[in-house]
VMD Tcl script that draws the C-alpha trace (Angstrom):
set ca {
  {4.12 -18.62 -36.85}
  {6.90 -20.12 -34.82}
  {7.95 -17.43 -31.89}
  {10.66 -17.95 -29.61}
  {9.73 -16.18 -26.27}
  {12.79 -14.33 -24.73}
  {11.72 -14.06 -20.97}
  {14.58 -11.44 -19.63}
  {16.50 -11.58 -16.60}
  {14.10 -9.73 -14.32}
  {11.06 -11.73 -15.75}
  {12.67 -15.02 -15.23}
  {13.81 -14.27 -11.68}
  {11.16 -11.75 -10.25}
  {8.07 -11.34 -12.48}
  {7.49 -14.53 -14.34}
  {3.79 -13.95 -14.88}
  {4.20 -11.51 -17.47}
  {5.86 -13.70 -19.64}
  {3.76 -16.67 -18.93}
  {0.92 -14.54 -20.04}
  {2.56 -13.50 -23.36}
  {3.04 -17.25 -23.88}
  {-0.45 -17.79 -23.30}
  {-1.87 -14.73 -25.29}
  {0.56 -15.96 -28.60}
  {-0.56 -19.46 -28.11}
  {-4.36 -18.26 -27.79}
  {-4.00 -16.71 -31.00}
  {-2.69 -19.63 -32.85}
  {1.21 -19.42 -32.82}
  {3.39 -22.02 -32.03}
  {5.55 -20.99 -28.84}
  {9.03 -22.18 -27.93}
  {11.41 -21.42 -25.24}
  {15.26 -21.82 -25.94}
  {16.82 -22.76 -22.60}
  {20.01 -21.28 -23.90}
  {18.97 -17.90 -23.28}
  {20.24 -15.60 -20.23}
  {20.64 -11.57 -20.35}
  {20.15 -9.12 -22.65}
  {23.30 -7.20 -21.22}
  {21.74 -3.95 -21.12}
  {22.69 -3.14 -17.53}
  {26.30 -3.96 -18.53}
  {26.36 -1.93 -21.65}
  {24.92 0.84 -19.89}
  {27.15 1.12 -16.65}
  {30.32 0.84 -19.16}
  {30.93 -2.85 -19.40}
  {30.66 -3.11 -23.03}
  {33.45 -5.26 -24.07}
  {32.44 -7.68 -21.08}
  {28.96 -7.81 -22.84}
  {30.29 -10.06 -25.76}
  {29.88 -13.32 -24.37}
  {26.13 -12.14 -23.58}
  {25.45 -11.08 -27.02}
  {27.00 -14.16 -28.41}
  {24.64 -16.57 -26.48}
  {21.72 -14.38 -27.22}
  {22.35 -14.90 -30.90}
  {23.25 -18.48 -30.31}
  {19.76 -19.28 -28.41}
  {17.61 -17.66 -31.32}
  {19.69 -18.76 -34.20}
  {17.18 -21.30 -35.17}
  {16.10 -20.55 -38.77}
  {12.66 -22.07 -38.13}
  {12.21 -19.14 -35.51}
  {10.01 -16.62 -37.26}
  {10.13 -13.98 -34.41}
  {11.51 -13.65 -30.87}
  {9.12 -11.95 -28.90}
  {9.38 -10.34 -25.32}
  {7.27 -8.48 -22.73}
  {10.09 -6.17 -22.34}
  {10.66 -2.98 -24.33}
  {13.78 -2.06 -22.54}
  {15.29 -5.51 -23.18}
  {14.30 -5.73 -26.97}
  {15.58 -2.02 -27.19}
  {18.94 -3.13 -25.79}
  {18.86 -6.02 -28.49}
  {18.00 -3.97 -31.41}
  {20.03 -0.63 -30.51}
  {23.14 -2.18 -28.85}
  {23.88 -5.73 -29.83}
  {25.23 -5.04 -33.49}
  {27.26 -1.95 -32.34}
  {29.01 -3.83 -29.39}
  {29.50 -6.82 -31.39}
  {31.13 -4.67 -34.38}
  {33.36 -2.95 -31.83}
  {34.58 -5.66 -30.08}
  {33.38 -9.21 -31.64}
  {34.07 -10.62 -34.88}
  {32.38 -11.07 -38.15}
  {30.46 -14.06 -37.20}
  {29.11 -12.37 -34.10}
  {28.33 -9.34 -36.10}
  {26.08 -11.52 -38.40}
  {24.36 -13.77 -35.59}
  {23.71 -10.53 -33.64}
  {22.04 -8.63 -36.78}
  {20.40 -11.59 -37.46}
  {18.67 -12.07 -34.04}
  {18.14 -8.42 -33.57}
  {16.23 -8.11 -36.72}
  {13.51 -10.67 -35.73}
  {13.36 -9.47 -32.24}
  {10.25 -7.46 -31.47}
  {7.97 -6.26 -28.22}
  {4.99 -7.75 -27.82}
  {3.02 -4.74 -29.05}
  {5.01 -4.43 -32.34}
  {4.58 -8.09 -32.95}
  {0.82 -8.20 -32.28}
  {-0.20 -4.83 -34.21}
  {2.55 -5.06 -37.08}
  {2.81 -8.74 -37.75}
  {0.03 -10.40 -36.50}
  {-2.15 -7.50 -37.40}
  {-4.35 -7.66 -34.53}
  {-5.64 -5.24 -31.76}
  {-8.54 -7.03 -30.34}
  {-7.06 -10.04 -28.90}
  {-10.21 -11.06 -27.23}
  {-9.24 -9.76 -23.75}
  {-11.34 -9.07 -20.58}
  {-10.34 -6.99 -17.71}
  {-13.11 -4.83 -16.21}
  {-11.17 -2.25 -14.27}
  {-10.11 1.35 -14.46}
  {-6.64 1.21 -15.57}
  {-4.00 3.82 -16.69}
  {-0.77 3.15 -18.87}
  {2.87 4.14 -18.30}
  {5.10 4.65 -21.33}
  {8.40 3.45 -20.75}
  {11.43 5.23 -21.81}
  {13.00 2.49 -23.93}
  {9.64 1.58 -25.40}
  {8.72 5.10 -26.22}
  {11.94 6.61 -27.50}
  {14.21 3.25 -28.73}
  {11.30 1.32 -30.26}
  {9.06 4.06 -31.17}
  {5.86 1.89 -29.93}
  {3.81 4.95 -30.16}
  {0.01 4.26 -30.06}
  {0.32 0.57 -30.31}
  {0.03 -0.37 -26.49}
  {-3.10 2.08 -26.53}
  {-4.45 0.44 -29.66}
  {-4.36 -3.06 -27.95}
  {-5.63 -1.69 -24.60}
  {-8.55 0.21 -25.85}
  {-9.94 -3.05 -27.13}
  {-9.98 -4.88 -24.01}
  {-13.53 -5.30 -22.99}
  {-14.82 -3.97 -19.75}
  {-11.54 -1.83 -19.31}
  {-11.75 1.87 -18.32}
  {-8.56 3.20 -19.76}
  {-7.61 6.83 -18.34}
  {-4.94 9.02 -19.58}
  {-1.99 9.64 -17.60}
  {-0.53 13.04 -17.23}
  {3.12 13.64 -18.11}
  {3.12 10.15 -19.29}
  {6.13 10.92 -21.23}
  {8.36 11.31 -18.07}
  {10.57 8.55 -16.81}
  {9.60 6.63 -14.04}
  {13.18 6.87 -12.60}
  {14.33 3.62 -12.78}
  {16.82 3.28 -15.32}
  {18.48 0.05 -14.13}
  {21.76 1.33 -12.23}
  {20.66 4.86 -12.35}
  {18.34 4.03 -9.40}
  {20.89 2.79 -7.63}
  {23.86 5.27 -8.10}
  {21.42 8.40 -8.23}
  {18.99 6.89 -5.47}
  {17.72 10.69 -4.45}
  {16.86 11.77 -7.99}
  {15.14 8.58 -8.91}
  {13.09 8.54 -5.67}
  {11.95 12.08 -6.66}
  {11.10 11.07 -10.31}
  {9.05 8.07 -9.49}
  {7.50 10.09 -6.74}
  {6.07 12.42 -9.38}
  {5.14 9.71 -11.68}
  {3.15 8.18 -8.33}
  {1.54 11.49 -7.97}
  {0.06 11.42 -11.59}
  {-0.93 7.95 -11.55}
  {-2.93 8.66 -8.26}
  {-4.62 11.70 -9.72}
  {-6.22 9.10 -12.40}
  {-7.85 7.40 -9.51}
  {-7.03 4.01 -11.42}
  {-7.01 0.45 -9.78}
  {-4.30 -0.37 -11.92}
  {-1.08 1.11 -13.60}
  {0.05 -1.06 -16.60}
  {3.08 -0.71 -18.91}
  {5.42 -2.84 -20.89}
  {8.34 -3.30 -18.90}
  {8.42 -4.91 -15.55}
  {11.31 -2.92 -14.59}
  {9.40 0.33 -14.50}
  {6.54 -1.30 -12.94}
  {8.58 -2.53 -10.02}
  {9.71 1.17 -9.46}
  {6.36 2.63 -9.61}
  {4.60 -0.24 -7.55}
  {7.42 0.22 -4.87}
  {6.52 4.15 -4.74}
  {2.69 3.45 -4.77}
  {2.79 0.73 -1.99}
  {4.91 2.84 0.38}
  {2.35 5.67 -0.01}
  {-0.49 3.50 0.77}
  {-2.40 4.37 -2.54}
  {-3.91 0.74 -3.00}
  {-3.33 1.15 -6.74}
  {-1.66 -2.01 -8.09}
  {0.91 -2.52 -10.94}
  {0.43 -4.95 -13.73}
  {1.87 -5.59 -16.70}
  {-0.09 -5.31 -20.09}
  {0.68 -9.01 -21.14}
  {-1.38 -10.02 -18.26}
  {-4.20 -7.74 -19.00}
  {-4.17 -9.11 -22.78}
  {-4.12 -12.67 -21.58}
  {-7.29 -12.30 -19.41}
  {-10.45 -13.46 -20.69}
  {-14.11 -13.86 -19.54}
  {-13.70 -17.60 -19.39}
  {-10.20 -17.80 -18.40}
  {-9.59 -14.46 -16.25}
  {-5.74 -13.81 -15.53}
  {-4.75 -15.22 -12.11}
  {-1.27 -14.36 -11.23}
  {0.75 -16.93 -9.72}
  {3.23 -14.54 -7.81}
  {2.79 -11.47 -5.68}
  {3.77 -9.60 -8.57}
  {5.30 -6.03 -8.16}
  {4.38 -6.16 -4.41}
  {5.98 -4.27 -1.83}
  {7.45 -7.25 -0.40}
  {9.56 -7.94 -3.48}
  {10.66 -4.28 -3.29}
  {12.42 -5.06 0.02}
}
mol new
graphics top color blue
foreach p $ca { graphics top sphere $p radius 0.5 }
foreach p [lrange $ca 0 end-1] q [lrange $ca 1 end] { graphics top cylinder $p $q radius 0.2 }
display resetview
């Protein structure tokens, strides 16, 4: 299948490793991966902050970037951004755009999937040949859990990773407190929420916390780092891309404290 990679703003600017890992994994599984250069942002932060009409050009850009009919699916390593595309784009296009935009937004949204959705539901695989010999716990992000209804898909994939010691996280359904601009407008509440999340992660005695959203992992990593826990955050795409023959080696100091400052 021909897969277009949607790298997202935060992935492109701060955490490209998760999307490089996604491209590597999909290629390893035999898919043709392309990167339409016209892509930009999903517009989630604008919509959630109340700038809905101003998001119309962003939605148009997204629809145009992935309009190529030869593209079977658009895949991203971000439940948050995929959730925005599928839950918000058509609604905003219908409210402020025209018929052509509604049609384009619907076509793009219909073929946009989060990585676990594509692997389990479309590619039909849970064992991707990954090797990651570490103790890991998984954070279920709000958008992936509530918008996309990912359910057990991430666990199905992680459980098949050779060498992994996957441990359950207490109160995993609770938000990490990031929520885009929520963390800025409600800093004290956000800090309390991520503090609770970090406490539960520490209780697992994991080496790594993983998840499907770089934004959540960034927030969690900052809290864990400030508490000097030694627990690192890593996107699940990076775990799934790692093999015995080619262990995944990040090219950036992903989710480090320095990036939080």
